[in-house]
C-alpha positions in Angstrom: 136.0 28.2 207.3 132.9 28.2 205.1 130.5 25.4 205.4 129.8 23.5 202.1 127.0 21.2 201.3 128.1 17.6 200.8 128.8 16.9 197.1 129.2 20.6 196.2 132.8 20.2 195.0 131.7 17.4 192.6 128.7 19.4 191.5 130.8 22.4 190.8 133.5 20.4 189.0 130.8 18.8 186.7 129.4 22.3 185.9 132.8 23.6 185.0 133.6 20.5 182.9 130.3 21.0 181.0 130.9 24.7 180.5 134.4 24.1 179.1 133.1 21.4 176.8 130.4 23.7 175.5 132.8 26.5 175.0 135.2 24.2 173.1 132.3 23.2 170.8 131.4 26.9 170.2 128.2 26.8 172.3 128.5 30.1 174.1 126.9 33.5 174.2 128.9 36.7 174.0 128.3 39.5 176.5 126.7 41.6 173.8 124.3 38.8 172.8 123.4 38.2 176.4 122.7 41.9 177.0 120.4 42.0 174.0 118.6 38.9 175.1 118.2 40.1 178.7 116.9 43.6 177.6 114.3 41.8 175.4 113.3 39.5 178.3 113.0 42.4 180.7 110.9 44.4 178.2 108.6 41.4 177.8 108.3 41.0 181.5 107.6 44.6 182.0 104.9 44.5 179.3 103.3 41.5 181.0 103.4 43.2 184.3 101.7 46.3 182.9 99.0 44.2 181.3 98.4 42.3 184.6 98.2 45.6 186.5 95.7 47.0 184.0 93.6 43.8 184.4 93.9 44.1 188.2 92.8 47.7 188.1 89.8 46.9 186.0 88.7 44.2 188.4 89.0 46.4 191.4 87.8 49.7 190.0 85.4 48.5 187.4 
């Protein structure tokens, strides 16, 4: 038997209720929309990481 944290079932039931309510109200994202958003997010994070690396290299190597 798996151990569950106290209150987890209630927490999960509430999350499911909210998700179903949002879906019924048309508040959802399609798989395609999510993929586009995630690709944009990852591209932005990669750009920030490259900028930080360039700054780091300037500080260390002058």
